[in-house]
C-alpha positions, 0 to 999 in steps of 0.5 A: 050111181051105177058105179056105187051100185056095182061096188055093193053100196045099197040104194038108200046109201046112194040116195043119201049121197045124191040127196035123192030117194031110193026109188029114184036110184032104182029108176036110174039103174033101170033106165040106164040098162035100157038100149036106146035106138041110135041114129046111125052115124049121128049118134056121137053128136050132141043135140045142138050139133044134130039140130044145127046140121038138120037146119043147115041141111034144110037151107037155113042160114047161120044167122037164122039158126043163131037167132033160134039159139040166141048165139052168134052166127060165128058160134053156130058156124063153129058148132057146124064145123065140129059136127061135120068133122066128127061125122068125117072122122066116123066115116073115115 
């Protein structure tokens, strides 16, 4: 939507293309321009990665975290490894 707006396409046309109202297009543009606070080093992590790390750092076992997300413990371990890798890349 923002790219179309920047290209000069008017809001009613953008709304038609996305099957939304012109008001929705305006709200998206407004909200996209608002600065969001960042969580420092964790800003590049997905919500799942942040929650898995939070629970694991609090001592939860992978089996417990897996149950919460209805995923396998192996999946949670992969998510945790990827998140820790991302943090290590950011720090180094």
